[in-house]
C-alpha positions in Angstrom: 15.8 65.3 7.0 13.9 64.8 3.8 17.0 63.6 2.1 17.5 61.0 4.9 13.9 59.8 4.5 14.3 59.5 0.7 17.6 57.6 1.3 15.8 55.1 3.6 13.0 54.6 1.0 15.5 54.1 -1.8 17.5 51.5 0.3 14.2 49.8 1.2 13.1 49.6 -2.5 16.5 48.3 -3.6 16.4 45.6 -0.8 12.9 44.5 -1.9 14.0 44.4 -5.5 17.0 42.3 -4.7 15.0 40.0 -2.5 12.6 39.3 -5.4 15.3 38.8 -8.0 16.0 35.2 -8.9 19.3 33.7 -7.8 22.2 34.1 -10.2 23.2 30.4 -10.0 23.7 28.5 -13.2 22.9 24.7 -13.3 24.3 22.1 -15.7 22.3 18.9 -15.4 23.8 15.9 -17.0 22.2 12.4 -17.3 24.5 9.4 -17.4 22.1 6.8 -18.8 22.3 3.5 -17.1 25.0 4.6 -14.6 24.3 2.3 -11.7 24.8 3.8 -8.2 27.9 1.6 -7.5 29.7 2.1 -10.8 31.9 4.9 -9.3 33.7 2.4 -7.1 33.0 -0.8 -9.1 34.5 0.6 -12.3 36.9 3.2 -10.9 35.3 6.5 -12.0 38.0 8.7 -10.4 36.9 12.1 -11.7 33.2 11.5 -10.8 34.3 10.2 -7.4 36.2 13.4 -6.8 33.3 15.6 -7.8 31.1 13.6 -5.5 33.5 13.9 -2.6 33.8 17.6 -3.0 30.0 18.0 -3.1 26.9 16.0 -2.4 26.3 12.4 -3.2 23.1 10.5 -2.9 24.5 7.0 -2.3 21.5 5.6 -4.2 18.8 7.4 -6.1 15.5 5.8 -6.3 13.9 5.8 -9.8 10.2 5.7 -10.5 8.5 2.6 -11.7 9.1 1.3 -14.3 12.9 1.6 -14.2 13.1 2.5 -17.9 14.8 5.4 -19.7 12.0 7.6 -20.9 9.6 7.4 -17.9 12.5 8.3 -15.6 13.9 11.1 -17.6 10.5 12.6 -17.9 9.9 12.2 -14.2 13.3 13.9 -13.3 12.5 16.8 -15.7 8.9 17.4 -14.7 8.7 16.2 -11.0 5.8 14.0 -12.0 5.1 10.3 -11.8 4.8 8.5 -15.1 1.1 8.1 -14.6 0.9 11.9 -14.5 3.4 13.0 -17.1 2.1 10.4 -19.5 5.2 8.4 -20.5 4.5 5.1 -18.7 7.1 3.1 -20.6 9.6 3.4 -23.4 6.9 1.9 -25.6 3.2 1.6 -24.7 -0.3 2.0 -26.2 -3.2 4.2 -25.4 -6.5 2.4 -25.7 -8.5 5.7 -25.7 -6.3 7.2 -28.5 -6.1 3.8 -30.3 -2.5 4.7 -30.8 0.9 3.6 -29.5 3.9 5.6 -28.3 7.6 4.9 -28.9 10.7 6.8 -27.8 11.0 10.2 -29.4 7.5 10.4 -30.8 6.9 13.7 -28.9 9.0 15.6 -31.5 6.0 15.3 -33.8 3.2 15.1 -31.3 3.6 16.5 -27.8 0.0 15.7 -26.8 1.4 12.6 -25.2 2.8 14.7 -22.4 1.7 16.6 -19.3 3.7 18.8 -17.0 6.1 21.7 -17.2 9.7 20.5 -17.9 12.5 22.4 -16.2 13.6 24.1 -19.4 10.1 25.6 -19.8 9.9 26.5 -16.1 13.1 28.5 -16.5 12.0 30.2 -19.7 8.6 31.1 -18.3 10.5 33.1 -15.6 12.9 34.9 -17.8 15.9 32.5 -17.8 17.3 31.0 -20.9 17.7 27.2 -21.2 19.6 24.8 -23.4 19.3 21.1 -24.0 21.5 18.5 -25.8 19.5 15.3 -26.3 17.6 14.9 -23.0 14.8 12.5 -24.0 11.9 14.5 -25.6 13.6 17.9 -25.1 12.8 18.7 -28.8 9.1 18.2 -28.1 6.8 21.2 -27.7 5.7 20.8 -24.1 3.3 23.7 -23.3 3.8 24.8 -26.9 7.4 25.8 -26.1 10.9 24.6 -26.8 14.2 25.3 -25.0 16.0 28.4 -26.2 18.7 26.2 -27.6 18.3 22.5 -28.4 19.3 19.7 -30.8 17.2 17.0 -32.4 18.4 13.6 -31.3 21.0 11.9 -33.5 22.8 8.7 -32.6 25.8 9.9 -34.6 26.5 12.9 -32.3 30.1 12.8 -30.8 30.4 12.9 -27.0 33.2 15.4 -27.0 31.0 17.7 -29.1 28.4 17.7 -26.4 31.0 18.9 -23.8 32.3 21.5 -26.2 28.7 22.8 -26.9 27.8 23.0 -23.2 30.9 25.1 -22.6 30.2 27.3 -25.6 26.7 28.0 -24.4 28.1 29.0 -21.0 30.5 31.5 -22.6 27.8 33.4 -24.5 27.2 37.0 -23.6 25.1 37.3 -20.5 21.9 38.3 -22.4 22.1 35.1 -24.5 23.6 32.8 -22.0 21.4 29.9 -20.7 21.2 29.6 -16.9 20.0 26.0 -17.2 21.9 23.6 -19.5 20.9 20.0 -19.8 22.5 17.1 -21.6 22.5 13.3 -21.9 25.1 10.6 -22.4 24.0 7.1 -23.4 27.3 5.2 -23.7 27.4 3.4 -20.4 23.8 2.2 -20.8 24.5 0.9 -24.3 27.5 -1.1 -23.1 25.7 -2.4 -20.0 22.9 -3.7 -22.2 25.1 -5.4 -24.7 27.7 -6.9 -22.3 26.3 -6.7 -18.8 27.1 -4.5 -15.8 30.3 -6.4 -14.8 31.9 -6.5 -18.3 35.2 -4.9 -19.2 33.4 -3.1 -22.1 31.1 -1.5 -19.5 34.0 -0.5 -17.4 35.7 1.1 -20.4 32.6 3.1 -21.1 32.5 4.3 -17.5 36.2 5.4 -17.9 35.4 7.2 -21.1 32.5 9.0 -19.6 34.5 9.8 -16.5 37.1 11.6 -18.5 34.5 13.6 -20.3 32.7 14.6 -17.0 36.1 15.4 -15.4 36.9 17.7 -18.3 33.5 19.3 -18.3 33.8 20.1 -14.6 37.2 21.6 -15.0 36.1 23.8 -17.9 33.0 24.9 -16.1 35.0 25.8 -13.0 37.3 27.9 -15.1 34.4 30.2 -16.1 33.4 33.2 -14.0 30.0 31.8 -13.2 28.2 30.5 -10.1 28.0 27.2 -12.0 26.6 24.1 -10.3 27.1 20.6 -11.9 24.3 18.0 -11.2 24.9 14.5 -12.3 22.0 12.0 -12.4 21.2 8.7 -14.0 17.8 7.2 -14.8 18.3 3.7 -13.5 20.8 0.9 -12.9 21.5 -2.3 -14.7 21.1 -6.1 -14.0 22.7 -9.2 -15.5 20.6 -11.1 -17.9 21.0 -14.9 -18.6 19.8 -15.5 -22.2 19.3 -19.2 -21.2 16.5 -18.1 -18.9 14.6 -16.1 -21.5 10.8 -16.3 -21.5 9.6 -16.3 -25.1 6.3 -14.5 -25.6 5.0 -17.4 -27.6 5.3 -19.6 -24.5 2.5 -17.6 -22.9 -1.2 -18.6 -23.2 -2.7 -17.1 -26.4 -5.9 -15.1 -26.5 -7.2 -13.1 -29.4 -9.0 -10.7 -27.1 -5.7 -9.2 -26.0 -2.7 -7.4 -27.5 0.8 -8.0 -26.0 3.3 -5.2 -25.9 6.9 -5.1 -24.8 9.6 -7.5 -23.9 12.5 -7.3 -21.3 11.5 -7.4 -17.6 7.8 -6.5 -18.2 5.0 -7.3 -20.6 2.0 -4.9 -20.9 -1.2 -6.7 -22.1 -4.0 -4.6 -23.5 -7.6 -5.8 -23.7 -9.3 -5.2 -27.1 -12.3 -2.9 -27.3 -14.9 -5.6 -26.9 -13.1 -7.6 -24.2 -15.1 -7.9 -21.0 -13.9 -7.7 -17.4 -14.7 -11.4 -17.0 -12.4 -12.2 -19.9 -9.6 -10.2 -18.3 -10.0 -12.0 -15.0 -10.0 -15.4 -16.8 -6.9 -14.6 -18.8 -5.0 -13.4 -15.7 -5.7 -16.7 -14.1 -4.4 -18.6 -17.2 -1.3 -16.5 -17.2 -0.7 -17.1 -13.5 -1.1 -20.9 -14.0 1.4 -20.8 -16.9 4.0 -18.8 -14.9 5.6 -21.7 -13.1 7.9 -19.4 -11.2 9.1 -17.5 -14.3 7.1 -14.3 -13.7 4.3 -12.8 -11.7 1.0 -11.3 -12.7 0.8 -7.9 -10.9 -2.1 -7.5 -8.5 -4.0 -4.3 -8.0 -2.3 -3.7 -4.7 1.2 -4.0 -6.4 0.1 -1.6 -9.0 -1.0 0.8 -6.3 2.3 0.4 -4.6 4.1 1.3 -7.9 1.8 4.3 -8.5 0.8 2.5 -11.8 -3.0 2.2 -11.9 -4.7 1.0 -15.0 -5.5 4.1 -17.1 -5.6 2.9 -20.8 -1.9 3.3 -21.1 -0.5 1.0 -18.4 -2.0 -2.2 -19.7 -5.0 -4.2 -18.3 -2.6 -7.0 -17.3 1.1 -6.6 -16.4 3.6 -9.6 -16.3 6.8 -8.9 -14.4 9.9 -11.0 -14.1 13.1 -10.7 -12.1 16.8 -10.8 -13.1 18.4 -12.7 -14.7 15.2 -13.5 -16.6 13.8 -11.4 -19.4 10.9 -11.8 -21.8 11.8 -12.2 -25.5 9.9 -12.0 -28.8 11.0 -15.5 -29.6 13.9 -17.7 -28.5 16.6 -16.2 -26.4 17.3 -12.5 -25.8 20.5 -11.2 -27.5 21.8 -9.1 -24.7 23.5 -9.6 -21.3 22.1 -6.7 -19.2 18.9 -4.8 -18.8 16.7 -2.6 -16.5 13.0 -2.1 -16.0 12.7 -4.5 -13.1 10.9 -3.5 -9.8 13.2 -1.5 -7.6 16.1 -3.2 -6.0 19.8 -2.3 -5.5 20.7 -3.2 -9.2 18.1 -0.6 -10.3 19.4 2.2 -8.1 20.6 5.3 -9.9 23.2 8.0 -9.3 22.9 11.5 -7.9 25.8 13.9 -7.4 25.8 17.7 -7.1 28.7 20.1 -6.9 28.9 23.9 -6.9 28.4 27.0 -4.8 24.7 26.2 -4.1 25.6 22.8 -2.5 27.1 21.6 0.7 30.5 19.9 0.6 31.4 16.3 1.5 27.8 15.3 2.2 26.5 11.8 1.6 22.8 11.1 1.7 21.9 7.4 1.9 18.9 7.4 -0.5 17.2 10.2 -2.5 14.2 10.2 -4.9 14.6 11.3 -8.5 11.3 13.2 -8.3 13.0 15.6 -5.9 15.6 16.7 -8.5 12.9 19.1 -10.0 12.2 21.2 -6.9 15.9 21.1 -6.1 17.0 22.7 -9.4 14.1 25.2 -9.3 15.4 26.3 -5.8 19.0 26.6 -7.0 17.8 28.7 -10.0 15.6 30.8 -7.8 12.4 30.1 -9.8 8.9 29.1 -8.7 7.2 25.8 -9.3 4.1 26.8 -11.3 2.0 23.6 -11.2 1.4 20.7 -8.9 4.1 18.0 -8.8 4.5 14.6 -7.2 7.4 15.7 -4.9 7.9 17.5 -1.7 11.6 17.7 -2.3 12.5 16.4 1.2 15.2 13.9 0.3 17.3 16.5 -1.4 16.6 19.5 0.9 19.7 18.7 3.0 21.9 19.0 -0.1 21.6 22.8 -0.3 23.7 25.3 1.7 
């Protein structure tokens, strides 16, 4: 009788231990920079289409505002809006710090950032993580770095990235990362230079499609519960250089500093500038617009979750495609992003693996929901407040 009671207690303890153990899923998260939601069909990405058909596809993924690379990558990896993780544009200034941020600056100064990125969330709960070039993944968020990572280099070969991901996944179990994250910029680069409809952009999609198809096959050949999640940060719109808006065509005022070109301009008031001067300059800018751009209102900023906080500019000018602001003269590119959300700016979401349903299409998902989704798949807890309830991607899980 005593033996039977001990046996029941032992089984109960084992069951409780197993229930509290994290899932044994592995996640490989890949960012395809600038891979617009419709490029799969538009440019014939056959391998990615097959991966999507066998798993889950968010037909469109909604990026955060602004639809720029660094704000969206940081939102995907922290679950926070740009106003909360701190990276409000690819380039911006902070009037309180009296300093400006540019892409990659976090490697030397991580005080620009807030939040717990997924690689740290995993490490904090006993899982190893690896990153290959995700924006700011070599910065010391929370005083930590991924277990394995590379400093960014534009000379890194794309095939080497695939090989390194697979090598990480074949390490002995004790050293093996359960979260592997990487980034491919090729499609975005071609989309900027030649536009979203160009043959060069299509060729870049085909090259990337081959790499992702190869990666998926090599991951599936391993004895792992491996899940592949493909995301992009934004889409791409055509630009007409003939419709460029030179910054020197805007009314000048020495009380302000102008930052950025492309679809948006951030204008910062100098230290001694009054609210009255800001209001007056807004009016002058609106009068000079003549249909070329708009001056964002407070209600529009609220809608975009982009209040004025010292980083987001005291005044924001925003245009629509195919226009873009230029430093002077005409812009020298045929495609860009950063516009307010529309179909051209919609991004890509695909998930395939044992944790996900098969042959599921969700009309629209939010990129902020990627963070809780991956945490759930890995079986780890979210340790701080995020700007996501995860709802749009909950149906993706088995």
